[in-house]
N, C-alpha and C positions, 0 to 999 in steps of 0.2 A: 391761817391754817399752818404756816411754817412754824410760827411761835408755839402753837399747841403741839405740833409734831416733835419739836425739839424738847419741850418740857417733858412730854411723855417718854421720849427716848432716854432722857437723863434719869427720870424716876425709875424706869425699867432697869437701866444699867446699875444704878445704886442698889436696887433691890436684888438684882442678880448677883452682884459681887458680895453683898452681905450674906445672902443665902449660901453661896458656894463656899465661902470661907468660914462661916460661923455655925451653920446647921450641922448636927450630927448626921451620920449616914442614913439612919432611919427617917429623920426629919426631911432630909433632901429627897429621899425616895418618895415620901408622902407628898411633898410639894410637886415633884415631877409627875406623880400620878394624877394630882389635881389639874395640872396643865394638860395632861393627856385627856382627861375627862372634858375640860373646857374646849379643847380642839375638837373632840369627838361630837360635842353638842353642835358646833358649827358645821362639822362634816355632815351631820344628819340634816342640817338645813340645806346644804348643797345637794344632798341625795334625795330631797323631797320627803323626808320623814315628817310625820305629824309631831306635835309637841310631846305627847307621851312617849312616842317611839324615840325621839331625840333624848329624852330624859333617861329612858331605860338603856339606850345605847351608850350614853355618856357614863352612866354609873357602871355598866358592864366593862367598859374600856378602862376606866380608872381602877376598878377592882382587879382587872386582869393584869394591869401594869404593876400594881402593888404586890399582888400574889406572886407573879413570875419573878419580880425583882427580889422579893424576900426568899423565895425558894432557891434562887441563883446566888444568894449570899450578898446581895447589894444593900441590905439593911444594917450591915456592920462592916468594920474594917476588913478588907479582903485578906483571907488567909490562903486561898487557893484561887487560881484563875477561874472565872465564872464561865466554864465551858458550855454550860447549858444555854448560854446566849448564842452560841455559834449558829444553830439552826435558824433562829430568828434573823440574825444578821445576813445569813446566806440567802434566805428567801427574799429579804428586802433588797439585797444587792442584785439578785437576779431580776427582780421586778424593775428596778430602776435602769439597769444596764441592758436588759434583753427585751423587756416588754414596753416600757414607757416610750422609747424612740418610735416604735410602730404605733403606739397609742396616739402620740402627738401628730404623727404623719397622717394617720387616718381619721383623727378627731373622733375616736370612739366615745360613746356615751355609756355611763353606768346605767344599766337597765334593771330595775327591780331592787327591792330592799335587800335581798340576799346578796346580790353583787355588791351593793354599797357597803354592807357589813363586812364582807370578805376583803374588799379592797381597803376599807378603812382600817382593818386589823393590820394589814401589811404596811400601810402608809404611816400609821400613827404609833403603834406599840413599839416596834423596834427602835425608832429614834428616842422615845421616852426612856427605854431601858438603857440605851447608849448614853444618855445624859447622866443617869445614875452611875453607870459603869465607869465612864471616863473620868468623872469627878473623883472616884475612889482610886483610879490609877494615878491621877494628878490633877488638881484643880486647874493648873496651868495648861494642861493638855486640852481640857474641855474649853477653856477660854480661848486657846489658840484656834481650835476648830470653829468656834462661834465667830471669832474675830475674822478668820479667813473668809467666811461667808459674807460678813459685813463689808470687808474690803472688796470682794467681788461685786457686791451690789453697788457700792459707792463708785467704784472705778467704772463699772458699766454705765451708770447714770451720767457721770460727767463726760466720759469719752463719747457716749452716744449723743449727748447734747451738743458737743463741740464738733464732732466729725461724722455723726451718723447719717448715712445716705441709703444704705441697703438694708431692707427690712429682714429681720431674722425669722419671724413667724407672724406675718401680717394678719392671718386669720385667727390668731390666738391672742397675741399681745402686740398691737400695732406700734407701740412705742419702742420696742426693742429692736436693735440693729446689730448687724454683724460687726460693725466697728465697735459698738458697746461691748459685745462679747469678747472681742480682741483686747479691749481695754481691761476687762475683768481678768482675763488670763495674765496680762502683763502685771496688773496690780497684785494678784495672788502670787505670782512668781517672785516679785520683788519682796513681798511680805514673808513668803516662805524662806527665801534666801537669807533675809535678815534674821529670822528666828534661828535658822541653822547656824549662822555665823556668830550669833550672840549667846546661844544656849550653852549651858555648862554640862548638859547631859551628853554622855558618850554615845548613847543610843541615837539621839537626834543628830549629833555631829558626825555620826558614822555614815549618813546618807551621802552617796556620791552624786554629782550633778547628773550623770546619765540615768540615774534612777529617780532622783528627786524631781527633775523638771517634768518628765512625762506624768508623774503622779500628781503634780500640781495642776497640770493641764486637765487631766481626767477629773480631778476634784472640782475644778471650776466648771467643766462641762456638766457634771452631774448636778452641781448647784443650780445652774441655769435651768436644767430639766425640771428640778423641783419647783422652781418659780413658774415655769411655763405650764406645768401640769395643773397647779392650782388655778392659774389664770384661765386655762381651758374649762375647768369645772365651774368656775364662777361665770364665765361667759355662757356656758350651756344652761346654768341655773338662772341667768338673767339678773345677776347681782354684781355690784361694783366691789363690795368687800364681803369677806366671809362672816363678819360680825361687826359690832360697834363697841366692844369692851374697851379698846385702847384708843382714846381720843387722838385724832390725826393719823392713826395707823390702821384703823379698821379692827379686825378681830385677831385672835390668837393665830389662826392659820395664816393670816397675812404676814405675820412676823416670823413664823417658823417654816414657811414653805420650802425654802432651800435647805433648812436643817433636816427636814424629813428625809431628804434624799442623800445627804452627805454623812450625817452622824452614824448611821449603821455601818457604813464602810470604814469610817474612822475607828469605830468599835471593833470591827473585824480585824483591822490592822493592829489595834492594840492587843488583841488576843494573840496575834501571831508574833509581834515583835517585843511586847513589853514583859513577857514572862519567860 
């Protein structure tokens, strides 16, 4: 299993790097829209959709991502800030910061197809648009955001394995611990500080520690929320993985769960600071 997991991860990394640096803006937007459609197919499975409902939902979500991205100017080199994305990012940010903590605490269930569609729109479309947006701002910014989530996951895993004693959310994901969460925070802080100290960008180097450190803590917390949210949905649906597309990793949602919660906030920050 570990060998399969590593091989899949290496193939995904090579494909991601090639796509980020070689595809034109329209090609990247189309690819992101397909990823959104694939994640939406899996979301439909968690929501109890029938096969035809999952297909319609996946096609609708992929088309929505492509259309919104094109109208926002993400299919070409940015000439102006894509301010049309602000509303999508704000709705996503409010969902993750103000709704999901209560959702996880109360273990709410998505009841009915209409609710599943509405929540799916909030969870899946904004991060897909953020992937297209951040790559146009800078491929390195997008990679830094993705890498930060990976650092949080890896740090939490190894710290939790070594020191984990106190369960973080035993009714949702029994393997996660508060010690692992602390390790994730420490890992992201170290990674973020390294990026700031080594970056040649005046914008990045302009962050002072009193501003940077709380932002990194908040980023890590939201990343963990994204992971826990999908874990809750899978537990309620009675499945281990959201899909089987990626050998050793499960489905698309299993790989992007923390990105769904973090990328829209990074996109919002990019709209604020990068223009």
